[in-house]
DOKE-654602 format. One record per residue (C-alpha): residue in one letter; y, x, z. Coordinates in nm, 4 decimals, always signed. Each point is the difference from the previous one (the first is absolute). Example, Ala and Ser with C-alpha at 12.3 -4.5 7.8 and 13.67 -1.06 7.14 Angstrom:
<nodes>
[node "a", [-0.4500, +1.2300, +0.7800]]
[node "s", [+0.3440, +0.1370, -0.0660]]
</nodes>
This chain:
<nodes>
[node "m", [+1.1913, +4.4139, +3.2585]]
[node "v", [+0.3282, +0.0877, -0.1551]]
[node "t", [-0.1952, +0.0117, -0.3510]]
[node "k", [-0.1322, -0.3659, +0.0446]]
[node "f", [+0.3538, -0.1130, +0.0955]]
[node "k", [+0.1403, +0.1295, -0.3125]]
[node "i", [-0.2699, -0.0868, -0.1737]]
[node "f", [+0.0595, -0.3570, +0.1387]]
[node "h", [+0.3617, -0.0019, -0.1128]]
[node "f", [-0.0338, +0.1720, -0.3383]]
[node "k", [-0.2452, -0.2889, -0.0627]]
[node "i", [+0.2577, -0.2897, +0.1096]]
[node "l", [+0.2621, +0.1515, -0.2302]]
[node "y", [-0.2723, +0.0288, -0.2933]]
[node "i", [-0.0658, -0.3935, +0.0232]]
[node "f", [+0.3732, -0.0367, -0.0221]]
[node "f", [+0.0557, +0.1907, -0.3132]]
[node "i", [-0.3059, -0.1088, -0.2051]]
[node "s", [+0.0746, -0.3578, +0.0899]]
[node "l", [+0.3773, +0.0633, -0.1126]]
[node "s", [-0.1567, +0.1618, -0.3408]]
[node "l", [-0.2327, -0.2663, -0.0332]]
[node "t", [+0.2357, -0.2604, -0.0011]]
[node "i", [+0.2301, +0.1737, -0.2752]]
[node "f", [-0.3462, +0.0594, -0.1948]]
[node "f", [-0.1072, -0.3342, +0.0173]]
[node "f", [+0.3540, -0.1536, -0.1113]]
[node "s", [+0.0751, +0.2397, -0.3189]]
[node "t", [-0.3562, -0.0111, -0.1791]]
[node "s", [-0.0720, -0.2078, -0.3122]]
[node "n", [-0.3103, -0.1894, -0.0300]]
[node "v", [-0.2346, +0.1951, -0.2823]]
[node "e", [-0.2649, -0.2297, +0.0089]]
[node "g", [-0.2055, +0.0274, -0.2919]]
[node "k", [+0.1062, +0.3172, -0.1113]]
[node "a", [-0.1384, +0.2110, +0.2927]]
[node "f", [-0.3291, +0.0521, +0.1296]]
[node "d", [-0.0072, -0.0917, +0.3559]]
[node "i", [-0.1979, +0.2135, +0.2361]]
[node "n", [-0.0128, -0.1582, +0.3325]]
[node "n", [-0.1453, +0.0771, +0.3662]]
[node "i", [+0.0474, +0.3852, -0.0119]]
[node "e", [-0.0489, +0.0883, +0.3605]]
[node "v", [+0.1132, +0.3650, +0.1027]]
[node "s", [-0.0182, +0.1317, +0.3884]]
[node "k", [+0.1799, +0.3292, +0.1359]]
[node "p", [+0.0418, +0.1150, +0.3476]]
[node "f", [+0.3500, -0.0740, +0.1293]]
[node "e", [+0.1240, +0.3246, +0.1025]]
[node "i", [+0.3695, +0.1637, +0.0558]]
[node "n", [-0.0559, +0.1604, -0.3666]]
[node "f", [-0.1243, -0.3509, -0.1545]]
[node "n", [+0.1316, -0.0545, -0.3695]]
[node "k", [-0.0087, -0.3598, -0.1104]]
[node "n", [+0.0594, +0.1229, -0.3384]]
[node "k", [-0.3788, +0.2183, -0.0326]]
[node "v", [-0.1152, -0.3067, +0.1315]]
[node "i", [+0.1258, -0.2301, -0.2808]]
[node "d", [-0.0745, +0.2694, -0.2849]]
[node "e", [-0.3621, -0.0349, +0.1485]]
[node "g", [+0.0109, -0.3583, -0.0356]]
[node "f", [+0.1466, +0.0312, -0.3484]]
[node "n", [-0.3172, +0.2759, -0.1017]]
[node "k", [-0.2776, -0.2427, +0.1442]]
[node "a", [+0.1621, -0.2988, -0.1846]]
[node "f", [-0.0007, +0.2023, -0.3350]]
[node "f", [-0.3119, +0.1004, +0.0082]]
[node "k", [-0.1409, -0.3766, +0.1546]]
[node "l", [+0.1712, -0.1394, -0.3526]]
[node "i", [-0.1788, +0.2925, -0.1717]]
[node "s", [-0.3189, -0.0990, +0.1094]]
[node "l", [+0.0694, -0.3622, -0.1044]]
[node "i", [+0.1103, +0.0695, -0.3562]]
[node "v", [-0.1595, +0.3241, -0.1300]]
[node "k", [-0.4061, +0.0719, -0.0658]]
[node "s", [-0.1459, +0.2646, +0.2600]]
[node "s", [+0.0010, +0.2713, -0.2978]]
[node "d", [+0.3439, -0.0398, -0.0556]]
[node "q", [+0.1062, +0.0322, +0.3475]]
[node "k", [-0.0930, +0.3453, +0.0362]]
[node "k", [+0.2928, +0.0768, -0.2860]]
[node "i", [+0.2883, -0.1474, +0.2776]]
[node "n", [-0.1175, +0.1322, +0.3176]]
[node "q", [+0.2170, +0.2249, +0.0370]]
[node "t", [+0.3379, -0.1724, -0.0774]]
[node "k", [+0.2875, +0.1170, +0.1921]]
[node "l", [+0.2204, -0.2088, +0.2727]]
[node "n", [+0.2722, -0.0194, -0.2133]]
[node "q", [-0.1273, -0.1099, -0.2942]]
[node "i", [-0.1748, -0.2632, +0.1931]]
[node "k", [+0.3486, -0.0991, +0.1443]]
[node "g", [+0.1520, -0.0428, -0.3430]]
[node "m", [-0.2448, -0.2789, -0.0613]]
[node "i", [+0.0735, -0.1790, +0.3035]]
[node "e", [+0.2484, -0.3028, -0.0563]]
[node "t", [+0.0291, -0.1250, +0.3811]]
[node "f", [-0.2232, +0.0359, +0.3268]]
[node "t", [+0.0109, -0.2203, +0.3231]]
[node "i", [-0.1178, +0.0964, +0.3228]]
[node "k", [-0.1576, -0.3405, +0.1011]]
[node "e", [-0.0957, +0.1469, +0.3441]]
[node "e", [+0.0541, +0.2794, +0.2395]]
[node "k", [-0.1335, +0.0439, +0.3778]]
[node "f", [-0.0223, +0.2674, +0.2634]]
[node "i", [-0.3488, +0.0109, +0.1777]]
[node "n", [-0.0742, +0.2746, +0.2297]]
[node "e", [+0.2649, +0.2318, -0.1554]]
[node "i", [-0.1347, -0.0412, -0.3550]]
[node "y", [+0.2359, -0.1382, -0.2599]]
[node "y", [-0.1826, -0.2361, -0.2064]]
[node "v", [+0.1553, -0.1636, -0.3548]]
[node "n", [-0.1165, -0.2474, -0.2586]]
[node "l", [+0.1854, +0.0059, -0.3222]]
[node "g", [+0.0028, -0.1773, -0.3110]]
[node "v", [+0.0793, +0.2082, -0.3064]]
[node "s", [+0.0924, -0.1518, -0.3690]]
[node "f", [-0.0231, +0.2436, -0.2928]]
[node "n", [+0.1445, -0.0538, -0.3264]]
[node "k", [-0.2195, -0.0797, -0.2618]]
[node "k", [+0.1373, +0.1490, -0.2877]]
[node "k", [+0.0391, +0.3232, +0.2042]]
[node "v", [-0.2951, +0.0015, +0.1107]]
[node "f", [-0.1731, -0.0754, -0.3526]]
[node "k", [+0.2285, +0.2671, -0.1766]]
[node "y", [-0.1555, +0.2518, +0.2710]]
[node "l", [-0.3577, -0.0760, -0.0880]]
[node "e", [+0.0648, +0.0076, -0.3901]]
[node "e", [+0.1381, +0.3651, +0.0712]]
[node "k", [-0.3479, +0.0419, +0.1604]]
[node "n", [-0.1772, -0.1342, -0.2967]]
[node "i", [-0.0804, -0.2882, +0.2349]]
[node "f", [-0.0663, -0.3465, -0.0385]]
[node "p", [+0.0222, -0.2419, +0.2496]]
[node "s", [-0.1342, -0.3309, +0.0796]]
[node "v", [+0.0585, -0.3418, +0.1180]]
[node "p", [-0.0265, +0.0192, +0.3733]]
[node "e", [-0.1766, -0.3577, -0.0062]]
[node "r", [-0.2346, -0.0944, +0.3159]]
[node "k", [-0.3295, -0.1211, -0.1278]]
[node "k", [-0.3082, -0.1920, +0.1726]]
[node "i", [-0.3447, +0.0845, -0.1126]]
[node "l", [-0.3626, -0.1181, +0.0817]]
[node "f", [-0.1957, +0.3411, +0.1171]]
[node "i", [-0.3798, +0.0319, +0.0141]]
[node "p", [-0.1197, +0.3359, +0.0955]]
[node "i", [-0.3967, +0.0166, -0.0203]]
[node "i", [-0.2206, +0.3093, +0.1320]]
[node "i", [-0.3029, +0.0590, -0.2077]]
[node "d", [-0.2446, +0.2246, +0.1637]]
[node "e", [-0.2102, +0.1339, -0.2584]]
[node "n", [-0.2668, +0.1615, +0.2014]]
[node "k", [-0.0816, -0.3414, +0.1891]]
[node "k", [+0.0894, -0.2486, -0.2924]]
[node "d", [+0.2361, -0.1837, +0.2037]]
[node "l", [+0.3384, -0.1687, +0.0213]]
[node "l", [+0.2286, +0.0249, +0.2619]]
[node "l", [+0.2638, -0.2714, +0.0610]]
[node "f", [+0.2479, -0.1531, +0.2087]]
[node "s", [-0.0539, +0.1331, +0.3849]]
[node "n", [-0.2674, +0.2592, -0.1135]]
[node "n", [+0.2426, +0.1475, -0.2026]]
[node "k", [+0.2129, +0.2304, +0.1679]]
[node "i", [+0.2604, +0.0295, -0.3122]]
[node "f", [+0.0034, -0.3701, +0.0047]]
[node "k", [+0.0784, -0.0172, +0.3845]]
[node "e", [+0.2889, +0.3032, -0.0172]]
[node "w", [+0.1581, -0.1024, -0.3397]]
[node "n", [+0.3262, -0.1584, +0.1306]]
[node "n", [-0.0051, +0.2419, +0.3016]]
[node "f", [+0.1658, +0.2752, -0.2147]]
[node "s", [+0.2974, -0.1022, -0.1726]]
[node "e", [+0.3583, +0.0968, -0.0517]]
[node "n", [+0.3323, -0.1607, -0.0183]]
[node "f", [+0.0133, +0.1093, -0.3665]]
[node "h", [-0.2743, -0.1303, -0.1394]]
[node "l", [+0.0585, -0.3020, -0.2043]]
[node "i", [-0.3679, -0.1638, -0.0133]]
[node "e", [-0.1465, -0.2677, +0.2741]]
[node "y", [-0.3639, +0.0154, -0.0050]]
[node "v", [-0.1586, -0.3079, +0.0680]]
[node "l", [-0.3349, +0.0400, +0.1426]]
[node "p", [-0.2669, -0.2358, -0.0750]]
[node "t", [-0.1584, -0.2422, +0.3068]]
[node "e", [-0.3376, +0.1048, +0.1226]]
[node "d", [-0.1728, -0.2741, -0.1721]]
[node "l", [-0.3978, +0.0194, +0.0279]]
[node "e", [-0.0340, -0.1551, -0.3859]]
[node "d", [+0.2179, +0.2698, -0.1454]]
[node "l", [-0.1783, +0.2441, +0.1977]]
[node "r", [-0.3021, -0.1520, -0.1606]]
[node "i", [+0.0840, -0.0412, -0.3612]]
[node "i", [+0.1579, +0.3577, -0.0004]]
[node "k", [-0.3293, +0.1534, +0.1273]]
[node "s", [-0.1762, -0.1685, -0.2745]]
[node "k", [+0.1742, +0.1798, -0.2238]]
[node "y", [-0.0911, +0.3147, +0.0997]]
[node "e", [-0.1830, +0.1460, -0.3057]]
[node "f", [+0.2923, -0.0637, -0.2250]]
[node "i", [+0.3053, -0.0048, +0.2458]]
[node "e", [+0.2157, +0.2172, -0.2490]]
[node "q", [+0.0018, -0.3088, -0.2544]]
[node "y", [+0.0551, -0.2484, +0.2216]]
[node "d", [+0.3183, -0.1922, -0.0216]]
[node "f", [+0.0283, -0.1252, +0.3654]]
[node "k", [+0.1667, -0.3293, -0.1391]]
[node "e", [-0.2105, -0.2076, +0.2341]]
[node "i", [+0.1561, +0.1858, +0.2825]]
[node "i", [+0.3637, +0.0357, -0.1376]]
[node "t", [+0.0086, -0.3920, -0.1225]]
[node "k", [+0.0096, -0.0607, +0.3848]]
[node "y", [+0.3324, +0.1308, +0.0783]]
[node "d", [+0.3424, -0.1129, -0.1210]]
[node "l", [+0.0665, +0.3663, -0.1408]]
[node "k", [+0.0096, +0.0862, -0.4028]]
[node "d", [-0.0518, +0.3562, +0.0679]]
[node "s", [-0.2580, +0.2112, +0.1594]]
[node "i", [-0.1383, +0.3605, +0.0738]]
[node "i", [-0.3763, +0.0523, +0.0179]]
[node "a", [-0.1103, +0.3338, +0.1402]]
[node "l", [-0.3693, +0.0847, -0.0521]]
[node "i", [-0.0525, +0.2989, +0.2582]]
[node "f", [-0.3283, +0.1693, -0.0952]]
[node "k", [-0.1410, +0.2172, +0.2719]]
[node "n", [-0.2757, +0.2629, -0.0759]]
[node "e", [-0.0109, +0.2325, +0.3210]]
[node "n", [+0.3264, +0.1517, +0.0879]]
[node "q", [+0.1282, -0.0684, -0.3238]]
[node "l", [+0.2295, -0.3267, -0.1219]]
[node "r", [+0.0831, -0.1017, -0.3387]]
[node "v", [+0.2322, -0.3143, -0.0291]]
[node "l", [+0.0235, -0.1913, -0.3064]]
[node "t", [+0.3039, -0.2385, +0.0081]]
[node "k", [+0.0728, -0.3181, -0.2145]]
[node "i", [+0.3452, -0.0551, +0.0224]]
[node "d", [+0.0957, -0.3590, -0.1518]]
[node "i", [+0.3352, -0.1181, -0.0252]]
[node "s", [+0.1864, -0.2378, -0.2353]]
[node "d", [-0.3260, +0.0081, -0.1481]]
[node "n", [+0.0392, +0.3716, -0.0874]]
[node "i", [-0.3161, +0.1876, +0.0946]]
[node "i", [-0.0316, +0.3495, +0.0796]]
[node "l", [-0.2702, +0.2122, +0.1188]]
[node "k", [+0.0386, +0.3018, +0.2111]]
[node "n", [-0.2342, +0.2687, +0.1471]]
[node "q", [+0.0307, +0.2192, +0.3077]]
[node "s", [-0.2535, +0.2458, +0.1647]]
[node "f", [+0.0140, +0.1080, +0.3781]]
[node "s", [-0.2093, +0.2982, +0.0971]]
[node "n", [-0.1472, +0.0420, +0.3665]]
[node "t", [+0.1156, -0.3150, +0.1135]]
[node "n", [-0.1415, -0.2307, +0.2782]]
[node "v", [+0.0870, -0.3724, -0.0305]]
[node "y", [-0.0782, -0.0391, +0.3598]]
[node "k", [+0.2588, +0.2693, +0.1360]]
[node "i", [+0.3207, -0.1803, +0.0598]]
[node "e", [+0.2145, +0.3193, -0.1161]]
[node "q", [-0.1942, +0.0318, -0.3033]]
[node "v", [+0.0460, -0.3878, -0.0835]]
[node "e", [+0.3735, +0.0300, +0.0635]]
[node "k", [-0.0032, +0.2885, -0.2760]]
[node "i", [-0.1985, -0.2039, -0.2482]]
[node "i", [+0.2349, -0.3529, +0.0866]]
[node "k", [+0.3399, +0.2180, -0.0658]]
[node "s", [-0.1172, +0.1900, -0.3131]]
[node "l", [-0.1339, -0.3605, -0.1416]]
[node "k", [+0.3191, -0.1550, +0.0935]]
[node "v", [+0.2142, +0.2748, -0.1903]]
[node "v", [-0.1811, -0.0662, -0.3324]]
[node "y", [+0.0156, -0.3640, +0.0634]]
[node "e", [+0.4197, -0.0122, +0.0801]]
[node "d", [+0.0297, +0.2488, -0.3022]]
[node "y", [-0.1917, -0.2340, -0.2108]]
[node "w", [+0.2599, -0.2935, +0.0930]]
[node "k", [+0.2846, +0.2071, -0.0323]]
[node "n", [-0.0848, +0.1130, -0.3438]]
[node "f", [-0.0636, -0.3844, -0.0847]]
[node "n", [+0.3613, -0.0594, +0.0475]]
[node "l", [+0.1490, +0.3188, -0.1304]]
[node "i", [+0.3619, -0.0096, -0.1073]]
[node "n", [+0.0690, +0.1684, -0.3016]]
[node "t", [+0.4019, +0.1132, +0.1464]]
[node "s", [-0.0077, +0.2078, -0.3895]]
[node "i", [+0.0451, -0.3663, -0.1690]]
[node "k", [+0.3517, -0.1595, +0.0952]]
[node "l", [+0.0268, -0.3290, -0.1879]]
[node "t", [+0.3725, -0.1224, -0.0222]]
[node "l", [+0.0041, -0.3800, +0.0027]]
[node "n", [+0.3134, -0.2074, -0.0249]]
[node "i", [-0.0082, -0.3465, +0.1545]]
[node "k", [+0.2385, -0.2730, +0.0552]]
[node "i", [-0.0230, -0.3033, +0.2190]]
[node "d", [+0.2093, -0.3189, -0.0004]]
[node "t", [+0.2919, +0.0645, +0.2494]]
[node "l", [-0.0100, -0.3614, +0.1247]]
[node "n", [-0.3556, -0.0078, +0.1591]]
[node "n", [+0.1205, +0.2743, +0.3051]]
[node "s", [-0.3025, -0.0608, +0.1861]]
[node "k", [-0.2080, +0.1173, -0.3056]]
[node "i", [+0.1808, +0.2775, -0.0342]]
[node "s", [-0.0135, +0.0943, +0.3734]]
[node "k", [-0.3801, -0.0497, -0.0258]]
[node "f", [-0.0333, +0.2233, -0.3009]]
[node "e", [+0.1268, +0.2759, +0.1736]]
[node "e", [-0.1887, -0.0559, +0.3204]]
[node "n", [-0.3015, -0.0020, -0.2384]]
[node "l", [+0.1284, +0.2918, -0.1797]]
[node "k", [-0.0164, +0.1983, +0.2781]]
[node "k", [-0.3746, -0.0592, +0.1141]]
[node "i", [-0.1226, +0.1418, -0.3527]]
[node "n", [-0.0934, +0.3604, +0.0584]]
[node "l", [+0.0197, +0.0626, -0.3676]]
[node "i", [+0.3436, -0.0588, -0.0229]]
[node "y", [+0.1661, +0.3454, +0.0029]]
[node "d", [+0.3788, -0.1445, +0.0554]]
[node "y", [+0.2200, -0.3183, -0.1403]]
[node "n", [+0.3398, -0.0458, +0.0245]]
[node "i", [+0.2558, -0.2689, -0.1400]]
[node "l", [+0.1611, +0.1074, -0.3257]]
[node "k", [+0.2533, -0.2872, -0.0092]]
[node "f", [+0.0692, -0.3488, +0.0557]]
[node "d", [+0.2001, -0.2798, -0.1735]]
[node "k", [+0.0169, -0.3798, +0.0217]]
[node "d", [-0.3147, -0.0503, -0.1018]]
[node "y", [-0.2544, +0.2491, +0.0846]]
[node "i", [-0.0151, +0.3117, +0.2096]]
[node "y", [-0.1730, +0.3009, -0.1610]]
[node "y", [-0.2356, +0.2308, +0.1354]]
[node "q", [-0.1429, +0.3718, -0.1170]]
[node "i", [-0.3723, +0.0321, +0.1492]]
[node "i", [-0.1839, +0.3241, -0.0160]]
[node "f", [-0.3638, -0.0635, -0.0352]]
[node "n", [-0.2832, +0.2832, +0.0500]]
[node "g", [-0.2391, -0.1784, -0.2299]]
[node "t", [-0.0250, -0.1616, -0.3230]]
[node "t", [+0.1702, -0.3421, -0.0984]]
[node "n", [-0.3268, -0.1847, +0.0539]]
[node "n", [-0.0278, +0.1541, +0.3539]]
[node "f", [+0.3315, -0.1542, +0.0489]]
[node "l", [-0.0543, -0.3022, -0.0860]]
[node "k", [-0.3399, -0.0483, +0.1645]]
[node "s", [+0.1690, +0.1390, +0.3395]]
[node "m", [+0.2427, -0.2515, -0.0613]]
[node "k", [-0.2483, -0.2950, -0.0752]]
[node "n", [-0.1365, +0.0189, +0.3538]]
[node "y", [+0.3689, -0.1124, +0.1580]]
[node "d", [-0.0321, -0.2793, -0.2872]]
[node "y", [+0.2818, +0.1493, -0.2090]]
[node "n", [-0.0135, -0.0468, -0.3775]]
[node "f", [+0.2598, +0.1432, -0.2575]]
[node "d", [+0.1421, -0.0734, -0.3271]]
[node "t", [-0.0761, +0.3307, -0.1665]]
[node "q", [+0.1468, -0.0957, -0.3894]]
[node "n", [+0.3038, +0.2251, +0.0847]]
[node "k", [+0.0517, +0.3506, +0.1089]]
[node "t", [+0.1575, -0.1576, +0.3095]]
[node "w", [-0.2797, -0.2026, +0.1718]]
[node "i", [+0.0803, -0.3497, +0.1428]]
[node "l", [-0.1647, -0.0856, +0.3531]]
[node "k", [-0.1148, -0.3637, -0.0827]]
</nodes>
C-alpha cells in the first residue's frame, strides 16, 4: 500500500516536471525543416516503478528512430555495417526531438516520440562507413504475383494464390513501396492463363494498362514439388530489370512459409527502389543563385521548395543587396540533375554567368 502511494505521488511530480521541461523545450527550439530527416511515431513503453528512468526510455526511442531512418534510406546489405551504432553517435546526429504523447496505463508508461536527425551529420556518418544513402521516396507500384504449378501445368492467380492474398498483410512501417494488387477480373484470368506456354516472354500490357500506374512488378513463381523459383520483372520509369530467387523446401500453402517468401521478395524490391534513388554524397556541387529582392513571395516559395528536395545537401544566404538576395546551394548530383529537380517546381534559370539568376 505504501509503495503504491509513493508511486502515485512520484507520478504526479513526474507529470509536473515533464510538462515544465516540455514548455521550455517547445519555446527554445528552432525550425529545422528541410535540413533534417524527421522520424515520427516512435513508441516506447516501460513499467512505471520507483527506479523508473525517463532518460533510458527516451534513449531507447532515439535508438529505434535511428534504425527506422536507416531502414528507410539504406539498402539491406549495407544495414549490417551499422547495426552496432553506439547511442552517443546516434545522439550526435539528432537535431531535436518532441514528445508527441505520453500516458500511463496499468502502471505502464507509454511515450510517442518524434525525432529529427541532422541530414548532413547522417550523410557524413554513412560516408565514413562507405555507404551511399537513397532518397526516402514512397512509391505506388502495380504488383502481379503468379504461381506457375509446373507439375499440373496450371497458373494460380488471385484468391487461389496465397501469396497474392497475403501480400499486403506483411508490411513494415519503413517500407517505401505501396503495392497495388489487381482486381479479380475474369477476363484478366482468361488472358493470363492463355499465355501459359510463353508466360516468361509475356509483357502483361493488356493487364497493366487497366490501372492508372506507370510502374509495375510482375513476379512469376515457378512451383515444382517443394522447390520455388521466382522470376521478377521490375519496370520502373521504363527501366526494366529481371531478378531471380530460389527457395528450397517451401510450401506455398503454409502461411509461415508464405510469410517468409513475401518478406524476402519485399527486401529485394525495396533494395531495388533504394538503389534507383541512390544519393552520391561524394558529389557536392556548389551553385550560386540570385533572386530579385522585390519579389518576397518568390523568395519564400523558393526556400520552401529547397527544403523538399532531398538531393540538396545544404543551402545558405551568402549576402543580399538592394537588387538581389544571393544563395549558395550544395547539391548531391550533377548540374543537369539539379536543373531537372528544379524543373519539377517550374523553376528556370539564366545560367550564362557564374551566379545563376532565377527567372
